[in-house]
PDB file with one MODEL, atoms N, CA, C and O in Angstrom:
MODEL        1
ATOM      1  N   ARG A   1      16.197-124.953  34.494  1.00  0.00           N
ATOM      2  CA  ARG A   1      16.249-125.298  35.928  1.00  0.00           C
ATOM      3  C   ARG A   1      16.982-126.639  36.127  1.00  0.00           C
ATOM      4  O   ARG A   1      17.286-127.026  37.255  1.00  0.00           O
ATOM      5  N   GLY A   2      17.253-127.321  35.044  1.00  0.00           N
ATOM      6  CA  GLY A   2      17.940-128.614  35.182  1.00  0.00           C
ATOM      7  C   GLY A   2      19.369-128.432  35.648  1.00  0.00           C
ATOM      8  O   GLY A   2      19.915-129.280  36.353  1.00  0.00           O
ATOM      9  N   THR A   3      19.980-127.311  35.247  1.00  0.00           N
ATOM     10  CA  THR A   3      21.375-127.070  35.642  1.00  0.00           C
ATOM     11  C   THR A   3      21.462-126.816  37.145  1.00  0.00           C
ATOM     12  O   THR A   3      22.417-127.235  37.799  1.00  0.00           O
ATOM     13  N   GLU A   4      20.461-126.127  37.684  1.00  0.00           N
ATOM     14  CA  GLU A   4      20.482-125.826  39.121  1.00  0.00           C
ATOM     15  C   GLU A   4      20.433-127.121  39.938  1.00  0.00           C
ATOM     16  O   GLU A   4      21.126-127.257  40.946  1.00  0.00           O
ATOM     17  N   LYS A   5      19.619-128.051  39.497  1.00  0.00           N
ATOM     18  CA  LYS A   5      19.510-129.314  40.218  1.00  0.00           C
ATOM     19  C   LYS A   5      20.799-130.109  40.078  1.00  0.00           C
ATOM     20  O   LYS A   5      21.191-130.834  40.992  1.00  0.00           O
ATOM     21  N   LEU A   6      21.453-129.973  38.936  1.00  0.00           N
ATOM     22  CA  LEU A   6      22.705-130.694  38.699  1.00  0.00           C
ATOM     23  C   LEU A   6      23.784-130.193  39.650  1.00  0.00           C
ATOM     24  O   LEU A   6      24.576-130.977  40.173  1.00  0.00           O
ATOM     25  N   ILE A   7      23.807-128.882  39.869  1.00  0.00           N
ATOM     26  CA  ILE A   7      24.810-128.299  40.778  1.00  0.00           C
ATOM     27  C   ILE A   7      24.545-128.777  42.205  1.00  0.00           C
ATOM     28  O   ILE A   7      25.475-129.092  42.947  1.00  0.00           O
ATOM     29  N   GLU A   8      23.272-128.826  42.577  1.00  0.00           N
ATOM     30  CA  GLU A   8      22.929-129.290  43.930  1.00  0.00           C
ATOM     31  C   GLU A   8      23.317-130.756  44.094  1.00  0.00           C
ATOM     32  O   GLU A   8      23.777-131.172  45.158  1.00  0.00           O
ATOM     33  N   TYR A   9      23.127-131.532  43.032  1.00  0.00           N
ATOM     34  CA  TYR A   9      23.463-132.950  43.072  1.00  0.00           C
ATOM     35  C   TYR A   9      24.968-133.146  43.184  1.00  0.00           C
ATOM     36  O   TYR A   9      25.447-134.046  43.873  1.00  0.00           O
ATOM     37  N   LYS A  10      25.712-132.267  42.477  1.00  0.00           N
ATOM     38  CA  LYS A  10      27.183-132.368  42.520  1.00  0.00           C
ATOM     39  C   LYS A  10      27.687-132.061  43.927  1.00  0.00           C
ATOM     40  O   LYS A  10      28.591-132.731  44.427  1.00  0.00           O
ATOM     41  N   THR A  11      27.104-131.052  44.562  1.00  0.00           N
ATOM     42  CA  THR A  11      27.513-130.701  45.920  1.00  0.00           C
ATOM     43  C   THR A  11      27.167-131.841  46.880  1.00  0.00           C
ATOM     44  O   THR A  11      27.912-132.127  47.817  1.00  0.00           O
ATOM     45  N   TYR A  12      26.024-132.485  46.629  1.00  0.00           N
ATOM     46  CA  TYR A  12      25.600-133.600  47.472  1.00  0.00           C
ATOM     47  C   TYR A  12      26.557-134.782  47.313  1.00  0.00           C
ATOM     48  O   TYR A  12      26.886-135.466  48.282  1.00  0.00           O
ATOM     49  N   LEU A  13      26.994-135.007  46.079  1.00  0.00           N
ATOM     50  CA  LEU A  13      27.925-136.109  45.817  1.00  0.00           C
ATOM     51  C   LEU A  13      29.288-135.814  46.437  1.00  0.00           C
ATOM     52  O   LEU A  13      29.987-136.725  46.880  1.00  0.00           O
ATOM     53  N   GLN A  14      29.658-134.533  46.466  1.00  0.00           N
ATOM     54  CA  GLN A  14      30.967-134.160  47.020  1.00  0.00           C
ATOM     55  C   GLN A  14      30.986-134.342  48.537  1.00  0.00           C
ATOM     56  O   GLN A  14      32.032-134.644  49.111  1.00  0.00           O
ATOM     57  N   ALA A  15      29.845-134.163  49.183  1.00  0.00           N
ATOM     58  CA  ALA A  15      29.780-134.286  50.640  1.00  0.00           C
ATOM     59  C   ALA A  15      29.481-135.727  51.041  1.00  0.00           C
ATOM     60  O   ALA A  15      29.681-136.103  52.196  1.00  0.00           O
ATOM     61  N   LEU A  16      29.007-136.529  50.103  1.00  0.00           N
ATOM     62  CA  LEU A  16      28.636-137.909  50.412  1.00  0.00           C
ATOM     63  C   LEU A  16      29.848-138.830  50.584  1.00  0.00           C
ATOM     64  O   LEU A  16      29.899-139.574  51.563  1.00  0.00           O
ATOM     65  N   PRO A  17      30.824-138.809  49.671  1.00  0.00           N
ATOM     66  CA  PRO A  17      31.969-139.727  49.735  1.00  0.00           C
ATOM     67  C   PRO A  17      32.577-139.852  51.128  1.00  0.00           C
ATOM     68  O   PRO A  17      33.031-140.934  51.502  1.00  0.00           O
ATOM     69  N   HIS A  18      32.596-138.775  51.900  1.00  0.00           N
ATOM     70  CA  HIS A  18      33.190-138.831  53.243  1.00  0.00           C
ATOM     71  C   HIS A  18      32.484-139.878  54.103  1.00  0.00           C
ATOM     72  O   HIS A  18      33.135-140.637  54.821  1.00  0.00           O
ATOM     73  N   SER A  19      31.163-139.918  54.030  1.00  0.00           N
ATOM     74  CA  SER A  19      30.418-140.891  54.826  1.00  0.00           C
ATOM     75  C   SER A  19      30.422-142.249  54.140  1.00  0.00           C
ATOM     76  O   SER A  19      30.354-143.287  54.799  1.00  0.00           O
ATOM     77  N   ASP A  20      30.502-142.237  52.809  1.00  0.00           N
ATOM     78  CA  ASP A  20      30.480-143.490  52.062  1.00  0.00           C
ATOM     79  C   ASP A  20      31.786-144.261  52.259  1.00  0.00           C
ATOM     80  O   ASP A  20      31.797-145.492  52.256  1.00  0.00           O
ATOM     81  N   ARG A  21      32.870-143.532  52.428  1.00  0.00           N
ATOM     82  CA  ARG A  21      34.180-144.198  52.599  1.00  0.00           C
ATOM     83  C   ARG A  21      34.219-144.946  53.935  1.00  0.00           C
ATOM     84  O   ARG A  21      34.878-145.979  54.055  1.00  0.00           O
ATOM     85  N   LEU A  22      33.523-144.429  54.915  1.00  0.00           N
ATOM     86  CA  LEU A  22      33.508-145.078  56.220  1.00  0.00           C
ATOM     87  C   LEU A  22      32.714-146.385  56.115  1.00  0.00           C
ATOM     88  O   LEU A  22      32.572-147.102  57.105  1.00  0.00           O
TER      89      LEU A  22
ENDMDL
END
């Protein structure tokens, strides 16, 4: 189940930079 959480974390990181850059 660790891989599933890793994928969710990766998607979260991919959507975060947009707000972080601002």
